[in-house]
C-alpha positions as CSV (number, residue, x, y, z in Angstrom):
1,M,67.4,99.6,191.7
2,A,66.6,102.5,194.0
3,N,63.0,104.3,193.3
4,P,63.5,106.5,190.1
5,D,62.0,109.1,191.8
6,S,65.2,109.0,194.0
7,L,67.4,108.4,191.4
8,V,65.9,112.1,189.6
9,E,66.1,114.1,192.7
10,Q,70.1,113.3,192.6
11,L,70.7,114.2,189.0
12,L,68.6,117.2,190.2
13,E,70.8,117.9,193.0
14,Q,73.8,117.2,190.8
15,M,72.7,119.6,187.5
16,L,72.0,122.8,190.2
17,F,75.1,122.3,191.8
18,R,76.9,122.1,188.6
19,T,75.3,124.5,186.1
20,G,72.9,126.4,188.3
21,R,69.3,125.0,186.5
22,R,66.9,122.7,187.1
23,A,65.9,119.7,184.1
24,S,63.4,120.3,181.9
25,E,60.4,118.4,182.7
26,S,61.1,116.1,179.7
27,E,65.2,115.4,180.9
28,Q,63.0,114.1,184.2
29,K,60.9,111.7,182.4
30,S,63.5,110.2,180.6
31,W,65.6,109.3,183.2
32,S,62.9,108.1,185.4
33,R,61.9,106.2,182.0
34,S,65.2,104.9,180.8
35,L,67.8,104.7,183.6
36,P,65.7,101.8,186.0
37,V,65.7,100.0,182.6
38,L,69.4,99.7,181.7
39,A,70.1,99.2,185.8
40,N,68.1,96.3,186.0
41,D,68.9,95.0,182.5
42,L,72.4,94.8,183.7
43,I,71.8,93.4,187.3
44,E,70.0,90.5,185.6
45,A,73.3,89.8,183.8
46,G,75.3,89.3,186.5
47,L,76.9,93.4,185.7
48,G,75.4,94.9,189.6
49,G,79.1,96.2,189.9
50,V,79.4,98.0,186.8
51,E,79.4,101.5,187.3
52,M,77.0,103.7,185.5
53,L,78.6,107.7,184.8
54,V,74.8,109.3,183.8
55,E,74.6,111.9,181.4
56,Y,78.5,111.9,181.3
57,H,79.9,115.1,179.8
58,L,82.4,115.0,176.7
59,P,85.2,117.0,177.1
60,L,85.4,120.2,175.6
61,T,81.9,120.1,174.1
62,S,78.5,121.0,175.3
63,Q,77.6,117.4,174.3
64,R,76.3,114.7,176.6
65,A,76.2,110.6,176.7
66,D,73.0,109.2,178.2
67,V,75.3,106.5,180.4
68,V,79.1,105.6,179.9
69,L,79.0,101.7,181.5
70,A,82.1,101.4,183.3
71,G,84.0,98.3,184.3
72,L,87.0,95.7,183.2
73,H,87.2,93.6,180.4
74,P,86.8,89.8,181.1
75,T,89.8,88.9,178.9
76,T,92.1,91.6,179.3
77,G,91.2,92.7,182.9
78,R,91.9,96.1,181.5
79,P,89.8,99.3,182.0
80,S,86.7,98.4,179.4
81,Y,84.1,101.2,178.8
82,V,80.2,100.2,176.7
83,V,78.5,104.2,175.6
84,V,75.1,103.4,175.5
85,E,72.3,106.0,174.2
86,L,69.5,105.2,175.4
87,K,66.4,105.7,173.3
88,Q,62.0,105.2,174.8
89,W,61.2,104.7,170.7
90,S,58.7,102.0,170.6
91,A,58.9,102.3,166.9
92,A,60.7,104.4,164.0
93,Q,61.8,104.1,160.1
94,R,64.1,105.4,158.2
95,Y,63.8,108.7,156.6
96,E,63.5,109.2,153.2
97,G,65.5,106.1,152.2
98,S,68.3,107.8,154.6
99,I,70.6,105.3,156.2
100,D,71.7,108.0,158.5
101,L,68.7,109.7,159.6
102,V,65.6,108.3,161.0
103,D,61.6,109.0,161.4
104,V,59.7,108.5,164.9
105,P,56.1,108.5,164.7
106,G,55.0,111.1,166.8
107,M,58.4,112.8,167.8
108,P,58.1,116.5,166.5
109,G,61.3,118.2,165.7
110,G,61.9,116.8,162.1
111,P,64.2,113.4,161.5
112,K,66.7,113.0,163.7
113,L,70.3,111.1,164.0
114,H,70.0,107.4,163.5
115,P,70.7,106.5,167.0
116,V,73.9,104.1,166.4
117,A,75.4,106.8,164.2
118,Q,75.1,109.2,167.4
119,V,76.6,106.5,169.8
120,K,79.3,105.9,167.1
121,G,80.4,109.8,167.1
122,Y,80.2,109.7,170.7
123,C,82.8,106.3,170.7
124,E,85.3,108.3,168.8
125,Y,85.1,111.4,170.3
126,L,85.9,109.8,173.1
127,S,88.8,107.7,172.1
128,D,90.2,110.9,170.3
129,F,90.6,113.1,173.2
130,A,90.9,111.2,176.5
131,K,94.3,110.9,177.1
132,A,93.6,107.9,179.3
133,L,92.7,105.2,176.3
134,A,95.4,106.5,174.5
135,D,96.8,103.5,172.6
136,Q,93.9,101.1,173.6
137,P,91.6,101.3,170.0
138,D,89.4,98.5,171.9
139,A,88.9,99.9,175.3
140,V,85.4,101.5,173.9
141,A,82.0,100.2,172.5
142,G,78.4,101.5,171.4
143,V,75.1,100.4,172.2
144,A,72.1,102.4,171.2
145,Y,69.6,100.6,173.6
146,L,65.5,100.9,172.1
147,H,64.0,99.4,175.4
148,N,60.5,100.1,174.5
149,A,60.3,98.5,170.8
150,T,59.4,95.2,171.5
151,D,58.0,94.5,168.3
152,P,61.4,93.8,165.9
153,A,58.9,95.3,162.5
154,A,58.3,98.4,164.6
155,V,62.0,98.9,164.5
156,A,64.0,97.1,161.0
157,E,64.3,100.1,159.0
158,L,67.1,100.7,161.5
159,R,69.0,97.1,161.2
160,S,70.3,98.8,157.8
161,Y,72.7,101.1,159.6
162,P,76.0,98.8,159.8
163,A,76.7,97.6,162.8
164,S,80.9,97.7,164.7
165,L,82.3,98.0,168.1
166,G,81.6,101.4,168.6
167,G,77.9,101.4,167.6
168,R,75.1,98.8,167.1
169,L,71.7,98.4,167.7
170,F,69.4,96.9,170.5
171,T,65.4,96.8,171.4
172,G,63.6,95.4,174.1
173,A,63.0,92.3,171.9
174,D,66.2,91.3,171.7
175,R,67.9,92.8,175.6
176,G,69.3,89.0,176.4
177,D,71.3,89.6,172.7
178,M,72.6,93.1,174.7
179,Q,73.0,92.0,177.7
180,T,75.2,88.9,176.2
181,F,77.2,92.1,174.4
182,L,77.9,93.5,178.1
183,K,79.3,90.7,179.1
184,S,81.4,90.0,176.6
185,R,83.2,93.6,177.5
186,L,82.6,94.3,180.8
187,S,83.5,91.7,183.7
188,T,81.1,90.5,185.7
189,E,83.4,89.5,188.8
190,S,85.0,93.1,189.2
191,S,83.8,96.6,190.1
192,G,83.7,99.3,187.6
193,H,85.0,101.9,190.4
194,T,88.2,102.5,189.2
195,A,87.7,102.0,185.6
196,G,85.1,104.5,186.1
197,D,87.3,107.0,188.0
198,T,90.0,106.6,185.6
199,L,87.7,108.2,182.9
200,I,86.8,111.0,184.7
201,R,89.7,111.8,185.7
202,S,91.7,111.6,182.3
203,A,93.6,114.2,181.0
204,V,92.3,116.0,177.7
205,A,94.3,116.2,174.5
206,P,94.0,115.0,171.0
207,S,94.8,111.2,170.5
208,Q,98.4,110.5,168.7
209,Q,96.3,109.2,165.7
210,L,94.4,111.7,165.6
211,L,97.3,114.2,165.2
212,K,98.5,112.3,162.5
213,V,95.4,112.0,160.6
214,A,95.4,116.2,161.2
215,A,98.8,116.3,160.0
216,A,98.0,114.2,156.8
217,E,95.6,116.0,156.4
218,V,96.6,119.8,155.7
219,R,99.9,118.6,154.3
220,D,101.0,119.2,150.9
221,R,97.4,121.1,150.3
222,P,97.7,124.3,148.5
223,Q,95.1,126.7,149.8
224,F,97.7,126.5,153.0
225,H,100.7,127.7,151.3
226,L,102.2,130.4,153.1
227,L,102.8,133.6,151.9
228,G,105.6,136.4,153.2
229,E,104.5,137.1,156.8
230,Q,102.0,134.3,157.1
231,Q,105.1,132.4,157.4
232,L,107.2,134.9,160.1
233,A,103.7,134.2,161.9
234,V,104.0,130.3,161.5
235,D,107.7,130.1,162.2
236,L,107.4,132.5,165.4
237,V,104.4,130.4,166.6
238,L,106.6,127.1,166.4
239,H,109.9,128.8,167.9
240,A,107.7,129.6,170.7
241,V,105.7,126.4,171.1
242,D,109.6,124.5,171.1
243,Q,111.2,127.3,173.5
244,A,108.1,126.6,175.8
245,H,108.7,122.9,175.6
246,Q,112.5,123.3,176.5
247,L,112.0,125.9,179.0
248,D,108.9,125.2,180.6
249,H,107.5,128.8,180.8
250,K,104.4,129.5,178.5
251,R,103.9,132.2,176.0
252,V,101.4,134.1,173.8
253,I,101.7,134.9,169.9
254,I,99.7,137.4,168.6
255,V,98.8,137.5,164.8
256,T,96.9,140.0,163.4
257,G,95.7,141.2,160.2
258,G,92.4,142.0,158.2
259,P,90.0,140.5,156.2
260,G,91.5,138.1,153.7
261,S,95.0,138.2,154.9
262,G,95.7,135.0,156.0
263,K,95.2,134.3,160.0
264,S,92.6,131.1,159.0
265,V,95.6,130.5,156.4
266,V,98.1,130.4,159.8
267,A,95.9,128.8,162.3
268,L,95.5,125.8,160.1
269,S,99.1,125.1,158.8
270,L,99.7,125.3,162.5
271,V,97.6,122.8,163.2
272,G,98.9,120.2,160.4
273,E,102.6,121.3,161.7
274,L,102.2,120.6,165.2
275,A,100.6,117.8,164.7
276,R,102.9,116.3,162.4
277,R,105.9,116.9,164.8
278,G,103.9,115.6,167.2
279,R,102.5,118.2,169.5
280,T,99.2,118.2,170.6
281,V,97.2,121.3,169.6
282,L,93.9,122.5,169.9
283,H,92.0,125.5,168.2
284,A,89.2,127.3,169.5
285,T,87.5,130.4,168.8
286,G,84.2,132.4,170.0
287,S,83.0,132.7,166.3
288,R,81.0,129.4,165.5
289,S,80.8,130.5,161.9
290,F,84.7,130.6,161.6
291,T,84.8,127.3,163.4
292,Q,82.5,125.7,160.4
293,T,84.8,126.7,158.0
294,L,88.1,125.5,159.3
295,R,85.9,122.5,160.1
296,K,84.9,122.2,156.6
297,V,88.5,123.1,155.0
298,A,90.4,121.0,157.3
299,G,88.4,118.3,157.8
300,A,87.3,117.8,154.1
301,R,88.5,114.4,153.1
302,A,89.0,113.4,157.2
303,P,85.9,114.1,159.1
304,R,87.5,113.1,162.4
305,V,89.6,116.0,161.8
306,Q,86.9,118.7,162.6
307,K,87.1,117.9,166.5
308,M,90.3,119.7,166.2
309,F,88.7,122.9,165.8
310,R,86.3,124.3,168.6
311,P,84.0,127.0,169.6
312,G,85.2,127.9,172.7
313,A,83.8,130.6,173.7
314,R,80.4,129.8,173.3
315,V,78.5,128.3,176.6
316,D,75.9,126.0,176.5
317,T,73.0,126.2,179.0
318,T,71.3,122.8,178.8
319,A,75.1,120.8,179.2
320,L,75.7,119.1,183.0
321,T,78.3,120.9,182.8
322,R,78.9,124.3,181.0
323,M,81.4,124.9,178.1
324,S,83.8,127.9,178.6
325,P,87.0,128.7,177.8
326,E,88.3,127.6,181.3
327,Q,88.1,124.3,179.8
328,F,91.0,124.5,177.9
329,V,93.0,125.2,180.9
330,Q,91.6,122.3,182.6
331,V,94.0,120.1,181.8
332,D,97.6,118.3,182.8
333,R,100.1,120.7,183.5
334,N,102.0,120.6,179.7
335,G,99.1,118.8,178.5
336,L,98.7,120.7,175.6
337,S,101.6,122.1,173.8
338,A,99.4,124.4,172.2
339,L,96.3,126.6,171.7
340,L,95.4,128.5,169.0
341,A,92.9,130.4,169.6
342,A,90.7,133.1,167.2
343,A,89.1,135.9,167.3
344,E,87.3,137.6,164.6
345,S,88.0,141.5,164.4
346,S,87.5,144.6,161.4
347,T,89.7,146.7,163.2
348,E,92.9,145.3,161.8
349,S,94.3,146.7,158.6
350,D,97.9,145.2,159.1
351,H,98.8,141.3,159.4
352,T,101.7,141.9,162.1
353,A,103.0,139.5,164.7
354,S,103.8,140.4,168.0
355,E,104.6,138.4,171.7
356,R,104.1,138.6,175.3
357,N,105.5,137.0,178.1
358,E,102.4,134.7,179.9
359,K,102.9,133.9,183.7
360,E,100.7,131.3,183.9
361,H,101.1,127.8,182.6
362,V,98.2,127.2,180.1
């Protein structure tokens, strides 16, 4: 393994290049203490050819996974990925009996999300939005690795969280078991370079499975029943999407209205109907509170649907790759059928719908 200091310097250079900022001291310490441990475990397991995607940016979010291991599946030979959440904790227990929250002695900031729940969420998100993983439900696995936890009793309570392909817990005390698991997912005979490139270059769009879930969640719910010009706005957008698909020419529809006029109903109905028709659709807004409201309503029974509603105009400067509205156009030509972009307004009092041509292909 390369000198940890050299590794940190390379990561610092990448962060400065991509975001214009320098990583905090805590981030640098985490890199230098955790990444060499994982790399050495891989080499010891004969997985030295596996690609390590460090600080992997989850598309259309400000979130990063510590490491994504990329390689080929030892049985199928297809691209296979393992998302790894690295923790330096040597001890942890459940927080007030919660299965999802943990308390880490000596760590400020209150309770933490269970690391298995964290990595499981990353795996689900990748499967739902990376088109390279479409129709490959078993291509992504998840591991939470507490490499400093060498006393099994010190983290015993964390074992109560259910293990699955998307998330399971390993510690420094059972690193051999982790290596065995990794070898069941990644071939020791092949390089992971191609698989890594495939994921990095993957187009981004909601998976067909997620779209089906969204359509089922929105359909037939009484709060989404359309009235008057709400239905007109929805029909106009649906027509524009069909025309854009046929003519390969994009169009922008602007729906305006005062508070209570039903703009959110229009947006939610469009997400559901476009998903039902098999179109790729996302919702973006500059308002975090508005986004949270839509997520709560649309994803009440199916939490996966909440990921289709994004606070797209926000920028998180702590992310290795910043999140900005431009992310929604950095996709394959026609990769998205529709992007519903909402903006709050207090000046409009009448509900109207207008349209204008857009020359750029979004």
